[in-house]
VEXMI-12463 format. One record per residue (C-alpha): x negated, y, z. Coordinates in nm, 2 decimals, always signed. Layout:
# VEXMI-12463
X	Y	Z
X	Y	Z
...
//
This chain:
# VEXMI-12463
X	Y	Z
-12.49	+19.76	+11.73
-12.23	+19.80	+11.99
-12.00	+19.58	+11.76
-12.29	+19.29	+11.79
-12.27	+19.36	+12.17
-11.88	+19.36	+12.21
-11.88	+19.06	+12.00
-12.11	+18.87	+12.25
-11.95	+18.99	+12.58
-11.63	+18.83	+12.42
-11.78	+18.52	+12.34
-11.99	+18.48	+12.68
-11.65	+18.54	+12.87
-11.46	+18.29	+12.70
-11.75	+18.03	+12.74
-11.69	+17.75	+13.01
-11.98	+17.60	+13.21
-11.80	+17.29	+13.36
-11.99	+17.05	+13.14
-12.37	+17.08	+12.98
-12.45	+16.85	+12.70
-12.75	+16.59	+12.74
-13.04	+16.80	+12.64
-12.93	+17.12	+12.84
-13.15	+16.99	+13.15
-13.45	+16.89	+12.92
-13.49	+17.22	+12.72
-13.79	+17.44	+12.86
-13.60	+17.73	+12.87
-13.91	+17.96	+12.95
-14.05	+17.88	+12.63
-14.12	+18.18	+12.45
-13.96	+18.06	+12.09
-13.71	+17.76	+12.07
-13.52	+17.59	+11.81
-13.20	+17.39	+11.85
-13.13	+17.19	+11.54
-12.84	+16.93	+11.48
-12.53	+16.90	+11.32
-12.24	+17.16	+11.28
-12.00	+17.11	+11.53
-12.21	+16.94	+11.82
-12.21	+17.23	+12.04
-12.52	+17.43	+11.98
-12.35	+17.76	+12.03
-12.22	+17.67	+12.33
-12.54	+17.56	+12.49
-12.68	+17.90	+12.42
-12.38	+18.07	+12.57
-12.42	+17.86	+12.87
-12.77	+17.94	+12.96
-12.71	+18.28	+12.92
-12.41	+18.28	+13.17
-12.57	+18.06	+13.44
-12.94	+18.19	+13.41
-12.94	+18.57	+13.36
-12.76	+18.78	+13.65
-12.87	+19.09	+13.40
-12.69	+19.02	+13.10
-12.82	+19.37	+12.96
-13.15	+19.18	+12.86
-13.00	+18.94	+12.66
-12.80	+18.94	+12.30
-12.66	+18.65	+12.11
-12.56	+18.68	+11.77
-12.46	+18.48	+11.47
-12.71	+18.53	+11.18
-12.38	+18.57	+10.92
-12.23	+18.84	+11.10
-12.16	+19.11	+10.85
-12.42	+19.35	+11.02
-12.71	+19.18	+10.86
-12.54	+19.30	+10.52
-12.69	+19.64	+10.60
-12.97	+19.56	+10.85
-13.27	+19.31	+10.88
-13.35	+19.09	+11.19
-13.68	+19.31	+11.23
-13.43	+19.57	+11.26
-13.22	+19.40	+11.53
-13.53	+19.30	+11.73
-13.63	+19.66	+11.75
-13.33	+19.83	+11.83
-13.28	+19.55	+12.08
-13.64	+19.60	+12.20
-13.58	+19.98	+12.26
-13.26	+19.90	+12.45
-13.49	+19.71	+12.72
-13.38	+19.36	+12.59
-13.61	+19.09	+12.59
-13.36	+18.79	+12.55
-13.29	+18.71	+12.18
-13.04	+18.40	+12.10
-12.97	+18.37	+11.71
-12.71	+18.13	+11.62
-12.71	+17.97	+11.24
-13.05	+18.10	+11.13
-13.01	+17.92	+10.79
-12.74	+18.18	+10.71
-13.01	+18.43	+10.69
-13.26	+18.37	+10.40
-13.61	+18.52	+10.53
-13.52	+18.36	+10.90
-13.83	+18.17	+10.98
-14.06	+18.47	+10.84
-13.87	+18.73	+11.05
-13.87	+18.53	+11.35
-14.26	+18.47	+11.34
-14.31	+18.82	+11.30
-14.09	+18.89	+11.63
-14.26	+18.65	+11.80
-14.62	+18.78	+11.70
-14.51	+19.18	+11.73
-14.33	+19.15	+12.06
-14.49	+18.94	+12.29
-14.25	+18.99	+12.59
-13.97	+18.92	+12.38
-13.80	+18.54	+12.40
-13.62	+18.39	+12.11
-13.40	+18.06	+12.11
-13.23	+17.98	+11.76
-13.01	+17.72	+11.64
-12.98	+17.59	+11.28
-12.86	+17.33	+11.08
-12.98	+16.95	+11.11
-13.10	+17.02	+10.75
-13.37	+17.27	+10.83
-13.73	+17.16	+10.88
-13.94	+17.38	+11.10
-14.25	+17.29	+11.02
-14.17	+17.33	+10.63
-14.07	+17.66	+10.65
-14.21	+17.96	+10.47
-14.37	+18.06	+10.83
-14.42	+17.70	+10.96
-14.28	+17.78	+11.28
-14.38	+17.43	+11.42
-14.69	+17.58	+11.57
-14.50	+17.82	+11.77
-14.15	+17.68	+11.83
-14.06	+17.39	+12.07
-13.79	+17.23	+11.89
-13.51	+17.00	+12.03
-13.23	+16.81	+11.80
-12.86	+16.79	+11.95
-12.68	+16.48	+11.83
-12.31	+16.45	+11.91
-12.16	+16.33	+12.21
-12.25	+15.99	+12.33
-11.93	+15.79	+12.46
-12.08	+15.86	+12.81
-12.05	+16.24	+12.76
-11.75	+16.18	+12.63
-11.63	+16.00	+12.96
-11.79	+16.28	+13.12
-11.62	+16.57	+12.94
-11.25	+16.37	+12.91
-11.24	+16.21	+13.26
-11.48	+16.36	+13.47
-11.65	+16.02	+13.49
-12.05	+16.08	+13.60
-12.28	+15.82	+13.51
-12.63	+15.89	+13.45
-12.78	+15.79	+13.10
-12.94	+15.42	+13.10
-13.26	+15.33	+12.93
-13.20	+15.06	+12.67
-13.48	+14.85	+12.87
-13.29	+14.87	+13.17
-12.95	+14.81	+12.99
-13.08	+14.47	+12.85
-13.20	+14.34	+13.17
-12.90	+14.45	+13.40
-12.62	+14.48	+13.18
-12.38	+14.28	+13.37
-12.40	+14.44	+13.70
-12.40	+14.80	+13.50
-12.09	+14.72	+13.31
-11.91	+14.58	+13.63
-11.98	+14.92	+13.79
-11.88	+15.13	+13.53
-11.55	+14.89	+13.45
-11.46	+14.92	+13.85
-11.39	+15.34	+13.80
-11.23	+15.32	+13.45
-11.04	+15.11	+13.22
-11.29	+15.13	+12.94
-11.18	+14.95	+12.62
-10.86	+15.20	+12.61
-11.09	+15.51	+12.62
-11.40	+15.32	+12.38
-11.07	+15.31	+12.12
-11.03	+15.68	+12.15
-11.39	+15.78	+12.14
-11.44	+15.59	+11.80
-11.18	+15.76	+11.67
-11.21	+16.11	+11.79
-11.49	+16.13	+12.07
-11.80	+16.24	+11.89
-11.74	+16.61	+11.84
-11.65	+16.81	+12.12
-11.43	+17.00	+11.96
-11.17	+16.76	+11.99
-11.07	+16.94	+12.33
-10.92	+17.19	+12.10
-10.64	+16.98	+11.98
-10.63	+16.64	+11.83
-10.33	+16.68	+11.59
-10.58	+16.89	+11.40
-10.89	+16.71	+11.45
-10.90	+16.53	+11.15
-10.86	+16.81	+10.92
-11.10	+17.06	+11.11
-11.36	+16.76	+11.06
-11.29	+16.73	+10.69
-11.33	+17.14	+10.70
-11.68	+17.09	+10.86
-11.78	+16.84	+10.62
-11.69	+17.10	+10.34
-11.86	+17.39	+10.51
-12.20	+17.17	+10.55
-12.16	+17.07	+10.18
-12.06	+17.41	+10.03
-12.23	+17.67	+10.25
-12.51	+17.50	+10.46
-12.67	+17.30	+10.22
-12.69	+17.57	+9.94
-12.82	+17.80	+10.20
-13.14	+17.56	+10.28
-13.19	+17.38	+9.99
-13.09	+17.64	+9.72
-12.89	+17.41	+9.49
-12.64	+17.46	+9.21
-12.27	+17.43	+9.26
-12.23	+17.14	+9.00
-12.52	+16.99	+9.24
-12.28	+17.04	+9.52
-11.99	+16.86	+9.36
-12.21	+16.55	+9.27
-12.30	+16.53	+9.66
-11.94	+16.55	+9.75
-11.85	+16.28	+9.50
-12.14	+16.08	+9.63
-12.04	+16.12	+9.98
-11.67	+16.00	+9.92
-11.79	+15.68	+9.74
-12.01	+15.59	+10.02
-11.71	+15.68	+10.29
-11.51	+15.39	+10.07
-11.79	+15.12	+10.07
-12.01	+15.15	+10.42
-12.17	+14.99	+10.56
-12.33	+14.96	+10.18
-12.62	+14.82	+10.03
-12.69	+15.07	+9.78
-12.72	+14.99	+9.42
-12.91	+15.33	+9.29
-12.84	+15.32	+8.94
-12.50	+15.23	+9.00
-12.45	+15.53	+9.20
-12.64	+15.75	+8.99
-12.42	+15.67	+8.71
-12.10	+15.71	+8.90
-12.21	+16.07	+8.99
-12.39	+16.14	+8.67
-12.74	+16.21	+8.78
-13.06	+16.02	+8.76
-13.21	+15.77	+9.01
-13.43	+16.08	+9.16
-13.17	+16.29	+9.24
-12.95	+16.04	+9.37
-13.24	+15.94	+9.63
-13.27	+16.32	+9.68
-12.91	+16.37	+9.75
-12.88	+16.08	+9.98
-13.17	+16.27	+10.22
-12.94	+16.56	+10.19
-12.66	+16.35	+10.34
-12.88	+16.23	+10.61
-13.04	+16.55	+10.69
-12.66	+16.71	+10.74
-12.55	+16.43	+10.99
-12.33	+16.29	+10.73
-12.47	+15.96	+10.69
-12.67	+15.71	+10.86
-12.95	+15.54	+10.60
-13.14	+15.25	+10.73
-13.46	+15.07	+10.60
-13.55	+14.70	+10.64
-13.77	+14.65	+10.90
-14.02	+14.46	+10.71
-14.05	+14.68	+10.42
-14.36	+14.95	+10.40
-14.35	+15.28	+10.34
-14.32	+15.24	+9.95
-13.97	+15.16	+10.06
-13.86	+15.50	+10.21
-13.72	+15.62	+9.86
-13.44	+15.34	+9.91
-13.22	+15.26	+10.21
-13.14	+14.90	+10.27
-12.78	+14.97	+10.40
-12.60	+15.30	+10.44
-12.36	+15.38	+10.71
-12.14	+15.74	+10.74
-12.30	+15.87	+11.07
-12.04	+15.83	+11.34
-11.71	+15.67	+11.36
-11.52	+15.99	+11.38
-11.62	+16.06	+11.01
-11.52	+15.72	+10.92
-11.14	+15.79	+11.05
-11.15	+16.14	+10.92
-11.27	+16.05	+10.53
-11.17	+15.72	+10.51
-10.89	+15.63	+10.24
-10.77	+15.33	+10.42
-10.76	+15.15	+10.75
-11.11	+15.16	+10.90
-11.27	+14.84	+10.88
-11.33	+14.72	+11.23
-11.68	+14.53	+11.14
-11.82	+14.90	+11.00
-11.66	+15.07	+11.27
-11.87	+14.83	+11.55
-12.18	+14.85	+11.34
-12.16	+15.26	+11.27
-12.14	+15.29	+11.64
-12.44	+15.07	+11.71
-12.64	+15.24	+11.45
-12.53	+15.59	+11.56
-12.58	+15.56	+11.95
-12.91	+15.38	+11.91
-13.05	+15.62	+11.64
-13.05	+15.92	+11.88
-13.35	+15.79	+12.10
-13.52	+15.46	+11.91
-13.60	+15.33	+11.57
-13.30	+15.16	+11.40
-13.37	+14.91	+11.08
-13.20	+14.66	+10.94
-13.26	+14.27	+10.99
-13.30	+13.94	+10.79
-13.13	+13.73	+11.06
-12.97	+14.01	+11.28
-12.78	+14.34	+11.19
-13.02	+14.56	+11.35
-13.36	+14.56	+11.46
-13.47	+14.81	+11.71
-13.81	+14.99	+11.81
-13.94	+14.67	+11.59
-13.89	+14.43	+11.92
-13.52	+14.39	+11.97
-13.27	+14.18	+11.74
-12.90	+14.27	+11.77
-12.60	+14.10	+11.59
-12.27	+14.31	+11.62
-11.94	+14.10	+11.62
-11.61	+14.04	+11.81
-11.53	+13.84	+12.08
-11.56	+13.51	+11.89
-11.92	+13.63	+11.78
-12.17	+13.34	+11.87
-12.52	+13.33	+11.91
-12.59	+13.08	+11.65
-12.75	+13.32	+11.38
-13.00	+13.45	+11.61
-13.05	+13.17	+11.86
-13.44	+13.10	+11.75
-13.57	+13.47	+11.79
-13.73	+13.63	+12.07
-13.57	+13.94	+12.24
-13.23	+13.85	+12.03
-12.88	+13.98	+12.15
-12.53	+13.98	+12.05
-12.32	+14.28	+12.07
-11.96	+14.23	+12.13
-11.64	+14.44	+12.10
-11.32	+14.44	+12.30
-11.51	+14.27	+12.64
-11.53	+14.47	+12.94
-11.85	+14.26	+13.08
-12.09	+13.99	+12.89
-12.34	+13.73	+13.03
-12.69	+13.66	+12.94
-12.77	+13.80	+12.60
-12.43	+13.87	+12.52
-12.37	+14.24	+12.57
-12.03	+14.44	+12.56
-12.06	+14.70	+12.25
-11.92	+15.00	+12.43
-12.20	+14.99	+12.70
-12.47	+15.11	+12.43
-12.26	+15.44	+12.43
-12.44	+15.51	+12.74
-12.82	+15.57	+12.63
-12.78	+15.96	+12.62
//
């Protein structure tokens, strides 16, 4: 236990509290069991450590532990809870629970056996709490943490404080909102930087190694996190890796499942399952056509990489500008809205709004007869009417 407390103290002393992710103040920290789920690299560990540092004057009642710590090779999570409780501890923070095989059952047992103990845990975005062996959904309040929005990037990088803007407000008042923001900062150069390296908070640790670190994270997700959650074999991991690399060179891609299956040497059912893994892992964004029913859930209409930083890190050649624009829009809108592909525009959002994405030469012709339709334009600071700057959709969360 001493080694765990020492490691915890070192991490706590190093954490910076100058900036909080968008869900920090939305979390009900008074709940007895909290799950924070999200892709690797989005800041889940920092979120927990910030809460401990800010809200617990008496740190002796708290303990942060990463579940891949070597201590767990000879001790169980229940052992940890018992010893921690006997020391007077009551707030247990468990990081990367997917790396511990029986995490859900033991967390349930801790919750039931120690009524005075509070537990916060983080895990891979692939975890489905309600499908876990212990079905923690009836006990845990869960939150999903996405990568940095463009708004958060500007707050973290330039100390520019702008409150999140609802989509409805943006569509109604985008001209005045954009004018206010662009009066404070040259927005287009910052937007270009964000598309290349602003989605994952660890970019602050060095831009020269950012792409390499992001590639390493992708490998860690596929080689370590995915097998820990889905119990798949090595040869399957290699097929999924190959599938991701094929998609990274083709996206946005309307998938031919049979052709994809042939390229990775598997059957159609497996290919669809592998696409589901990549989606849950936060590596791709697979969208359905808005008019399809539930029977279409097994085949996405279009596939994007999850965010533009992955585009730059995994691209075999220069990133296609149109692809980057659509990837950014789908990524930022998907956090709080339902995003589908559309027959006439590029996207339909919340079964209500139609959006067509393009450069400064994009016209309204394609969607001019559609109600609630908008063109979303890159490389402009402000718009007019139903013509909205692309970068502004990075201020939704």
